[in-house]
N, C-alpha and C positions, 0 to 999 in steps of 0.2 A: 486332497485334504478335506474337501467339502466345507470350506470356511467362507463365510460371508465377509467381504472386505469392510472393515469398520470405519474406513476413511471416506468421507464424502465431501464434495466441494461444488456441487451444482445448484446450491440454493441455501437459503438461510437455515440456521439450526433452530428447530422448533421445540424439541424436548428438553426439559430441564436437565435430565441425566446426561445429555450429550454436550452440554455447554461446558467449556473449559476456560479458565483464566478470567481476567478483567476484574479481579476482586477489588483493586484500588479504585478503578473507575466506577464500579457499581456502588461502592461505599460513598464516594464523593458525590455522585449524582443523587443517590437516595437521600443523603444528608441535606443537599440543597433543596430537593423537591419537598422534603418534609417541612421545610421552613417556608414553603410557598415561592421559592425562587425558580424562575424559568431557566432552562439550560439549552444551549445550542451545542450539539455534538457534531464535531467536524472531523472528517477522516476520508481518505481516498477510497476509491472504488475497491470493493472486495476485502476491505479491512475488517468487516464484521459488524457494521452499524445496525443493519436489519436484525441480525442474530441477537445483538444486545438489547434492542427494543422489544423483541419477542420474549427474551428471557425476563425482562422487567414486567411484562404483562402477566406473568405467573404470580399469583398472590403469595405463594410460599417463599418466593425469592425476596419479597418486600416485608415479610412478617417481622423480622428483627428490628426494622425501622418504624414499626407501627403504621405501615402504609398498606396493609392488607385489608380486604373488605371486613366489616363495613366502615372501618376508619377512613378508607380512601378508595376511590374508583379510578382505575386506569383505562383510558379509552385510546385504542390504537387505530390510526388511520394510515393507509398507504396513499400518499399524495399522487402516485401514478394515476389513480382513478380520477383525480381532480385537476389534471393539467390544463384542461380547457373548459372547466365547469364554471357556470355562473354562481354568484354567492348563494342562491337558494339551494343548490345541490350540496354545497359545502355545509350549510347549516343543517340540511336534512341528514347527511351522513354523521355529523357530530351528534345530532339529536338521537338518531337510531343507535349509535354506539353507546351513548350515555344511558339510554333506556335498557339496553342489553346488559351493561355492566351493573346497573342498579338492580335489575331482576336477579342476576346471579348472586348479588350480595343480600338479597332478601328485602330490598327497599321498595316500597310502593310509591309509584309516581302516577299522577293523573296524566293521561295521554292527551295530546293536543289534537284539535280537529285539523289544523294546518301545520304538519310537521316540517315543511320546507321553509320555515321562516325564522328570523332571528328571535322574534317574540316567543315562539315555542321553545327554542333552545334556552332562552333566558328564564322562562318560567320553570322548566325542568331543573335547571341549575339552582334556582331559588329554593325549590323543594328539597334538593339534595343538601344544600347549605343549611337549611333549617333543621335538618336531622343530624347536624354535626359531622357530616361526611365531607372530606376533601375530594377534589377532582384533579387529575393530571391527564392532559391530552398529549399523546405521543404522535408526532407527525413525521413519518418516514418519507425519504425522498423529498424533503421540504422545498428544495430548490424549484421543483415543478409547480408547487403552489405559489411560491413567492414570485415566480416569473409569469404567472397566469395573468394575461392582460385584461381579463374580465373582472379582476379583483382590484378595487380602488383603495386609495388611502383610507376612505371611510370604512371599508370592510375591515381592514386591519386595525383601525382605531376601535371598532366594536369588539374585536377579539381582545385587544388590550383592556378594554373596559371590564370584561368579565373577570380579569385578574383582580381588579380593584373591588368589584362588587362581591365576589364570591370566593376570593382566595385561590382561584384556579391557577394552575401552573402548566406551562408548556415544556415539552422536551422535543426539540426538533433534531433531525439528523440530515446532514447534507455533506456533499463533497467539499464545498467551498464555504468560506465565511458568509454570514448573512448579508454584509454590506456589498458582497460581490455577486449576489444571485438574484437581485430584484429586477423586475421588468423595466422600471423607470425610476428616475430620481425622486419623483413625487411620492412613490410608494416607500422608498427607503427612508424618506423624511418622517414617516409615520412613527409615533412614539412606541408602537408595538415592537420595533426592532431595537429599542433601547433597554429592554427589560431582561436581557439574556446574559447569563454567564457562559463564556465559551469554554468548552472542554474538548481538547484534541484527543482523538483515538488513534494510536499509533501501533507500532510493532509489539509483539509479545516480548517479554524478557526471556532470559535463558531458562528460568525455572518453569515458566508457562509453556515454552516449547517442549521441554522434557515431559511435562505433565500431560500435554496433548498426546504424545506417543504412548505414555504409560496408561492413560485412561482409555484410549481407543483399543489398545491391545489386550487390556484386562478381560475383555469379554470374548476373547478368542483363544485358540491354542497356539497362535503365532507369537513368536518372540523375536525381538530385534536385539542382536548383540550390541553392546555399548559402542563398538567401533562403527557399526552401521548407523546408529543414531547420530553419532558425531559427524559422520560423513554427510548425512542428509541435512543436518543443520548448517554445516559449512556450505553445502551446495545451494540450499533454498533460503537460508537466513531465518529470521524470526517472524516472517509474514505468515499469519494463520492460513491464508488461502494456499500459499506455496507449500506450507508444512503438510497440509492435507494432500496435496498433489504428490509430494514426495513419499508420504506414508502409504498412499494408495498404490503407487507403482512398486514400492518395496514389498508390500504384501503380495501383490500379484506375482512378482518375480519369485517369491518364496513358495507360493502355492503351485506355480507351474514348474518349479524346479530350476528355473533359470539362475536363481541364487540358491546355493545349498546352505544348510544350517551352519556349516563350518567354513563358509566362504571367507577368503582372505580379503583384506581391505583393497588390494589391487584389483579385485574383481568387481567392486562396487560401481565402477565406471559404466557397467552395463545399464545402470539406471539413468545415466545422464541424458541420453537421447530422448526416451519417452517423456521424461519430466520436462525437458526443455521444449519439446514439441507442444505439449499441452499448455505450458506457460506462455508460449509465443503470442497468442492472440491477446492476452491481457497485457503483456508487456508492450505489444504493438499499440494497443489503445492508449496506454499511458504516454508512450513516446510521441504519438501523433497529436496529443493534446498539450504538448510542451511547446513553448515559443522557440524560435531558432536560437535565441540567446540562452534559454534554459537547456536546450539540447547541447549547446556548446559547453556550458558549465558542467552538465552531467557527464559529458564525455571525458573531461579532464579532471572532474571531481575537485574543481578549484574555480575561484572567481569571486565576484562581489558577494559579500556576506548575506545580503538580502536574498539573492538567488539561491545561495547554498541553504539558507534556512527554509526557503519555499520548497526546495527539493527534499529537505529533511521532513517537512510536514506532509509531503506526499509519499513518505516512506521509501524514497528512492536512495537517499543517502543517510548515513548514520555518522554521528560525531563520536569518535572513539579516541580517547586520550588527546583531545584537542584537534584531531585530524578527521576530515570527512572521508568516509569510505562507502563503497557500494553496499547496499543492504543485503545483497546476496551475490553469490558467484554466477548464478544464471542471469542475473541482471547485467553484471559486468560483461559476460560473454555476448549478451544481446546487444549492448551498446557498442561493443567492438565491431559488430557486423553492420552498423548503420553508417550511412554516408553523412558526414557533417562538414559543412562548408569551412574551408580553411584548416582542416585537420587531416592528418594521415594517421590511420590506426592499423596496427598489426601486432599480433602477439600481445605482450604486456605493455607495448609502447603506444603512447599517444603523442603526436608531434604537431605543434602549432608552427607551421612553416613560415608564417609572416612574422611572428614574434620571436622565432628561434628559441622556442621552449620545448622541452621534452619531459614527459612523465613516464615512469615505469611502475605500473600498478598503483597509480595515484601519487607516487613520490617523485617530486621534481628532481631532475638530474642536471648536473652542470657539465656541459660538453664544450670543447673548443669548436671553432668553426669547421675545421677539417673533420673532426669526429661527427659533428652534426650532419655534414654533407654526406658522409658515408652511410650513417644510419638512415637518413631520408631515402637514399637510393635502395637500401635493403628493404625498408618498410613499404616502399611503393611497389615492390615485387615480392611479396611474401611467398615462401615455399618455392621460389624460383632461384636458380643460380644466376648471380649477376657477375659478368666477366670482370676480371681484375682490371682490364683496360678501361672499362666503363667507370669503374669506381675511381681510378686514377684521374680520369677526365673530369669527374664531378668535383674532385678536390683541387687538382692542379691545372685544369684546363688543357691547353694545347702544348704546354711546356713538356718536352721530352727529357727525361733524366735517366741515365743508365744506372739505376739503383734498384735492383729487383727486391731488396729487403724493405724499402721504405713503406710500401703498402702493408707488408706483414707487421712492421713496427706500429703503424697507425692502427691496424685492427687489434693488435695486442693491447694498446692503450685504450681503445674504445671499449673492449671487453671489461677492462678494469673500471672504466668510468661508469658503465651501466650495471655494475655488480649490484644485485646477484643474478642479473639476467644475461650475463656475458655468454653463457652456454647456449643462448639462442642463436648466436652468430656462428654458423657452421662453415668450416673450410672445405671446399671441394678442390682437392689437390690438382694443380695444373690448369684449373678453369677459373675459379673465382670463389665467391662466398654467397651464402644463402641465409635468410632468416627463417628458421623453422623451429618447432618445439624440440627440445633436447630429448634424446632417447632415455627412457627410464630404466 
């Protein structure tokens, strides 16, 4: 086809024309910043925080709010450069960024002889303020600056002082709330951390997910049939990073002919493996950064409300009609492959052996003790045939009863109890039973 793949996911989105969604968040942030209110943008890794800050740095994006030059200067700093820097280097970068923004806006500032000082930064801001121009400082990866052990409470108090003297506002972006990212308690006590309105950045909604596909494909000759778009969203959810991964591999499959233009929905499964392989490293990072308690709650999609809300903030769970669900099918499959203390996971089932609780795709199931014991045995040996004698032993122990139908009756009742997943329990005539996906 000779088509460039329009989906990309290996870095922040830098061009205005490539940015999709976040209209509500942009409106809320710009409204707050216009009033001099500092904002703390909180969101998990890869949710699009850096892309959003880069988008705000384009004057045309801010024009309708009166925050384009020369009304306002936006100074963007990546705090990865400042993780171990002394205060002087932070002041110098802020000063240089301010001079650059002022120059682009046509403002003339007297340059300082010693740019790496607080005094030079203060003087430059005073000149901008006297010309009736506001300043917003965007600090990406802010947790690296907040945890910098070279920066004292006095340093942050000075940053706070600039908001009072010159109406300067800050927009920070971090994975965790400000109170959770500082190097020490003394820094957290600084009044600087009390001036922020917290704004969470979460998953796309359905309209934004659809718009992403439409906007990306509009520049190509490739089209996605509605059934393919529906399949991709069901597979990867509303996470922008995973949507890009899904779209990328779908385009590649269409370009190479692995998917034909008239492909049936049953053939879309060819996309599952490459999408899951590419998503694996990100999901693994998220999983490893959960506490054992959070891993347990995520595996069962149930537990203390505080833990559920924390996982929701990390875009791992969604609350739908009052019930917490996985944010994507690829996440659900990933979690099922993980070892979690105290849990048995197989197919749609998650079993808490100690509490005698069972969930089927997040829905708690009510089983008798006998039904529970049978299901545990099958789930401990997924895709393997468990002999009828072993299942009887798990239920009735050493008691021998000459009743060949009693196990069949119990299996029949178990299938009804785990509906609609009863077809996962497969009968192997004359041998036993197995837990495996039903044939489509």
